[in-house]
C-alpha positions in Angstrom: 2.4 -14.5 15.1 5.3 -14.9 16.7 9.9 -15.8 16.7 8.3 -19.3 16.1 6.8 -18.5 13.0 8.1 -15.9 11.8 12.0 -17.1 11.5 12.1 -21.1 12.0 8.4 -21.6 10.1 9.7 -19.0 7.1 13.0 -20.9 7.0 11.4 -24.5 6.5 9.1 -22.6 4.0 11.6 -21.0 1.7 13.4 -24.5 2.2 10.8 -26.2 0.6 10.0 -23.5 -1.9 13.5 -24.9 -3.1 15.6 -22.0 -1.9 19.0 -23.3 -0.7 19.9 -22.7 3.2 21.7 -19.8 3.1 18.9 -17.7 1.7 16.3 -19.6 3.4 17.9 -18.3 6.4 18.2 -14.9 5.1 14.9 -14.8 3.7 14.1 -16.2 7.8 15.7 -13.1 9.6 14.0 -10.7 7.1 10.4 -12.2 8.0 11.6 -11.7 12.1 13.4 -8.3 11.7 10.2 -6.9 11.2 9.0 -7.7 14.4 11.8 -5.7 15.9 13.0 -2.9 13.5 11.9 0.0 15.6 12.8 3.6 15.1 14.7 2.6 18.5 16.9 0.7 16.3 17.2 2.9 13.9 18.1 5.8 16.0 20.8 3.6 17.3 21.9 2.9 13.4 21.5 6.7 12.4 19.1 4.6 9.5 15.7 6.8 8.0 13.6 6.7 11.2 10.5 6.3 8.7 12.0 2.4 7.8 10.8 1.4 10.9 8.5 -1.4 10.7 7.2 -2.0 14.2 6.8 -0.1 17.5 7.8 -0.9 20.8 5.9 -0.2 23.9 7.6 2.2 25.4 7.6 4.0 22.0 3.8 3.3 21.8 3.2 4.5 25.6 4.9 8.1 24.2 3.0 8.2 20.9 1.0 11.0 20.0 -2.6 10.3 19.7 -3.3 13.6 17.9 -4.4 12.9 13.5 -0.5 12.8 12.5 0.1 10.9 15.3 -2.8 8.3 14.6 -1.6 8.4 10.9 2.1 7.1 12.0 0.6 4.3 13.8 -1.3 3.2 11.3 1.7 3.2 8.3 3.3 0.9 10.8 0.9 -1.4 11.7 -1.3 -1.6 8.6 1.8 -2.0 6.4 3.7 -4.5 8.3 1.4 -6.5 10.1 -2.6 -5.9 10.0 -2.4 -5.5 6.0 -6.3 -4.3 5.4 -8.2 -7.4 3.0 -10.8 -4.4 1.3 -10.5 -1.2 0.9 -13.4 -0.9 -0.8 -15.5 -2.9 1.3 -19.1 -1.3 2.1 -20.5 -2.1 5.9 -24.0 -1.5 6.3 -25.3 1.8 7.5 -21.8 3.2 8.0 -21.1 6.6 8.7 -17.8 7.9 6.9 -15.2 7.7 9.8 -16.8 3.7 11.1 -16.0 2.8 7.2 -12.7 4.2 7.1 -12.1 2.2 9.7 -14.2 -0.6 8.9 -11.9 -0.8 5.7 -8.5 -1.5 7.8 -9.6 -4.8 8.9 -7.1 -7.2 8.0 -7.9 -10.0 6.0 -5.9 -13.3 4.0 -5.9 -13.0 0.1 -7.4 -9.4 0.1 -5.7 -7.3 -3.1 -2.7 -5.8 -0.9 -1.7 -8.7 -0.1 -1.4 -9.5 -4.0 1.0 -6.2 -4.6 3.0 -6.9 -1.4 4.0 -10.3 -3.0 4.7 -8.8 -6.3 6.6 -6.0 -4.9 8.8 -8.7 -3.4 9.4 -10.2 -7.6 13.5 -9.1 -8.3 14.0 -7.6 -5.4 15.9 -8.7 -2.4 16.3 -11.8 -0.3 15.4 -9.0 2.4 12.2 -7.9 0.4 10.7 -11.6 0.2 11.3 -12.4 4.1 9.3 -9.0 4.7 6.6 -10.2 2.4 6.3 -13.3 4.1 6.0 -11.6 7.4 3.2 -9.7 6.1 1.7 -12.9 4.8 2.0 -14.7 7.6 -0.2 -12.0 9.4 -2.9 -11.6 7.6 -4.0 -15.1 8.6 -3.1 -14.5 12.2 -4.7 -11.1 12.7 -7.0 -11.0 10.5 -10.7 -10.3 11.8 -8.6 -6.7 13.4 -7.2 -3.6 12.4 -3.4 -1.7 12.6 -5.4 1.2 13.2 -6.2 2.5 17.2 -10.2 1.5 17.8 -12.4 0.4 20.2 -15.1 0.3 17.9 -13.3 -2.0 15.3 -10.7 -3.9 17.9 -12.5 -4.2 21.1 -14.2 -7.8 22.5 -16.1 -8.2 25.3 -16.5 -11.1 28.1 -18.3 -14.0 25.0 -14.7 -15.5 24.4 -14.2 -18.7 24.8 -11.4 -21.6 24.1 -12.5 -24.2 22.0 -11.1 -27.7 22.9 -11.4 -31.0 20.4 -13.5 -33.1 21.3 -15.1 -36.8 20.5 -18.1 -35.0 20.1 -16.6 -31.7 18.3 -15.6 -29.1 20.7 -15.5 -28.3 24.2 -15.8 -25.1 24.8 -14.2 -23.4 28.0 -14.8 -19.8 28.9 -11.7 -17.7 28.6 -10.5 -15.1 31.4 -8.2 -12.0 30.6 -6.1 -10.1 32.7 -4.0 -6.9 32.4 -1.1 -8.1 33.8 2.2 -6.7 31.9 4.9 -9.2 32.2 3.1 -12.0 33.5 2.8 -15.0 31.9 -0.7 -16.5 29.5 -1.2 -19.9 31.8 -2.6 -22.2 29.2 -3.7 -24.6 31.8 -6.6 -22.4 33.0 -7.2 -20.5 29.7 -6.5 -17.3 31.9 -4.6 -14.4 29.2 -3.3 -11.1 29.2 -4.8 -8.3 27.0 -4.7 -5.0 26.7 -6.6 -2.7 30.0 -9.8 -1.4 28.3 -9.9 2.0 27.5 -13.1 3.8 26.2 -11.5 6.3 24.0 -12.1 5.5 20.6 -8.1 5.8 19.5 -6.1 4.5 22.9 -3.0 2.9 21.9 -5.0 0.1 23.8 -7.4 -0.9 21.2 -4.8 -1.0 18.3 -4.2 -4.3 16.4 -5.8 -7.5 18.3 -4.1 -5.8 21.9 -8.3 -6.7 23.5 -7.5 -10.2 22.5 -4.7 -10.6 23.8 -1.9 -13.3 22.6 -4.5 -15.5 21.6 -4.1 -14.8 17.5 -0.3 -15.4 18.0 -0.5 -19.1 19.6 -0.7 -21.6 16.6 -3.2 -24.1 19.3 -5.6 -22.1 19.5 -9.4 -22.4 18.7 -11.6 -19.7 19.7 -15.1 -17.9 19.4 -16.1 -14.3 20.3 -17.6 -11.1 19.4 -15.9 -8.5 17.5 -17.0 -4.8 18.3 -17.6 -4.7 14.2 -19.6 -7.8 14.3 -23.3 -7.1 14.9 -23.3 -9.6 17.6 -22.4 -12.4 15.1 -20.3 -14.7 16.8 -16.6 -15.4 15.2 -14.8 -19.0 15.0 -11.1 -18.6 14.8 -9.2 -22.3 14.0 -5.3 -21.2 13.9 -4.2 -24.7 13.4 -6.5 -24.8 10.4 -5.1 -21.2 9.6 -1.7 -21.4 10.3 -1.4 -23.9 8.1 -2.7 -22.5 4.8 -0.4 -19.6 5.9 2.6 -22.0 5.7 1.2 -23.3 2.9 0.7 -20.0 1.0 4.4 -19.1 1.9 5.9 -21.7 -0.1 3.5 -20.4 -3.1 5.2 -17.2 -2.8 8.2 -18.0 -2.5 7.7 -20.6 -5.6 6.4 -17.5 -7.5 9.6 -15.3 -6.0 11.6 -17.3 -7.6 10.5 -17.6 -10.7 8.9 -21.4 -10.2 4.8 -20.0 -10.7 4.7 -17.0 -13.5 1.7 -15.5 -11.7 1.1 -15.2 -7.8 -2.7 -15.3 -7.1 -4.4 -15.2 -4.2 -6.6 -18.9 -2.3 -3.5 -20.6 -3.9 -1.6 -22.7 -2.0 1.5 -25.2 -2.4 -0.4 -27.9 -0.8 1.1 -30.6 -3.5 5.1 -29.5 -1.9 4.0 -29.6 1.5 2.4 -32.7 1.6 5.1 -35.3 2.3 5.5 -32.7 5.7 2.3 -32.5 6.5 1.9 -34.6 9.4 5.1 -33.3 11.0 3.7 -29.4 10.3 0.3 -30.2 12.2 1.7 -31.7 15.2 4.4 -29.0 15.7 0.7 -26.4 15.0 -1.8 -28.3 17.2 1.2 -28.9 20.2 -0.1 -26.3 23.1 2.7 -24.6 24.1 4.1 -20.9 24.7 6.3 -20.9 21.4 7.6 -23.9 19.0 11.0 -22.5 18.1 12.3 -25.9 19.1 10.0 -27.9 17.2 10.0 -25.3 13.8 13.9 -25.4 14.4 14.5 -29.0 14.3 12.1 -29.1 11.2 14.1 -26.9 9.7 17.3 -29.1 10.2 15.7 -32.1 8.9 14.8 -30.2 5.3 18.1 -28.9 5.2 21.1 -30.9 6.9 22.0 -27.7 8.3 21.5 -25.6 12.0 19.6 -22.6 12.1 21.1 -20.2 14.2 19.2 -18.4 16.7 17.7 -15.2 15.8 20.6 -12.8 17.3 19.4 -8.9 16.1 23.2 -7.5 16.7 23.6 -9.7 14.0 24.0 -7.1 10.5 24.4 -3.8 12.8 28.1 -3.4 12.9 28.6 -4.0 9.1 25.9 -1.1 8.3 27.3 1.0 10.7 30.8 0.8 9.4 30.2 1.3 6.0 30.1 4.5 4.7 27.0 6.1 3.5 27.0 6.0 -0.3 27.7 1.8 0.0 24.7 1.4 3.2 22.1 0.3 0.7 24.5 -2.7 -0.2 24.1 -4.7 3.1 22.2 -6.7 4.8 20.0 -4.0 6.7 20.7 -1.5 4.2 18.5 -3.8 1.8 16.0 -4.6 4.8 15.3 -0.9 5.2 15.1 0.0 1.3 12.1 -2.9 1.7 10.7 -1.8 4.3 10.4 2.1 2.4 8.9 0.6 -0.4 6.6 -1.6 1.3 5.5 1.1 3.6 5.2 3.5 0.8 3.1 0.9 -1.6 0.4 0.5 1.0 0.2 4.0 2.3 -0.6 4.9 -1.0 -3.0 2.5 -1.8 -5.0 3.3 1.2 -4.9 7.1 0.7 -5.8 6.6 -3.4 -9.2 4.4 -1.7 -10.4 7.6 -0.5 -9.2 7.1 2.7 -7.0 9.2 5.0 -6.5 6.8 8.1 -2.8 6.5 6.4 -2.3 10.0 6.0 -1.5 11.8 2.2 0.7 10.2 -0.1 2.0 10.4 -3.4 3.3 7.8 -5.4 7.0 8.2 -5.3 7.3 5.8 -8.9 5.1 8.0 -10.5 5.8 12.0 -9.3 8.9 11.5 -7.5 9.8 12.6 -4.2 7.3 14.6 -2.0 6.4 14.0 1.5 9.1 12.6 4.2 12.6 13.5 4.1 13.6 10.1 4.6 12.3 8.2 1.9 14.8 10.3 -0.8 16.8 7.5 -0.1 14.4 4.7 -1.6 14.1 7.6 -4.2 18.2 7.7 -4.5 17.6 3.5 -4.8 15.4 3.1 -7.3 16.9 6.1 -9.4 20.8 4.3 -9.0 19.4 0.9 -10.2 18.4 2.8 -13.0 20.6 3.7 -14.2 22.9 0.3 -13.6 20.3 -1.2 -16.3 
């Protein structure tokens, strides 16, 4: 998904869930920040590098693709953008390595989603925003995995865009090209994607790179053959999925606010959203490269306030001006702690399932700190919170 959904649509969902405008803006900012909190940014802030929630293209180009490098990539992308749907899935006739990668395929409504939302309960608004980003991406990025893998993430020339017609859907063969910096041609169904690389662990085979930006456009419908699908086509209906993602965000945030006693997968706040369904579906169906203006207008209608445009620099001066022992209480400090907690939880769940693609992990809540030095900040924050209680 893009800024239109992670920032503006998330603000709308938070407002419908009952948060104030100021709270909704903070949640939305945190949701969008997940796509921008790179090691480059954290280095500038002199913040823990393990709190990275994404990798810039230049960072990926320089990333190691040995065992440790691939584990580092997987920890970031599986934790925040391609949450595994079933860590115990059993594909037919699968070897150990293929099975490990197959289990990393992102799907909505998995057990890890439940753990993600529960982790944000009684936490900061920043934690809520991170959880909403992860939740939304399970719908957009379904069927792809947050680990470099040709045998999972590759696609072939059987890739058609579907256009609604009087008799169902009209099909148009999609043309992919690798032209960095060039805009997708929506009129001709020409889309940019990552260049084909036959190496199983090439960065070009990370996530939905082989399908280009199609998973991130709310309006598009398409069918294709995934590399892992045994030549069975998958039909992806983004307007349908994005609407469910929106309703599930509202439901999840109602839970975070205490309106619902328990978060359950497969449930959606459709009754809450129904007064705005027609307008939301119209935004989702509109054929445009981004829907920021439309979602921003809806946020204004819902709140009577104007949501300011996202500004990556907004909270940086505050964070850097504070003494080290006070940074945790800043906006970015709370985001960093929530990011460390989410990455630690997901990595630990992957490790406990017997899958080493995200590396070794020790449950810090049970065993105390062992491993990456940056996570000391998380341990100290948890201990401090317990002392206050």
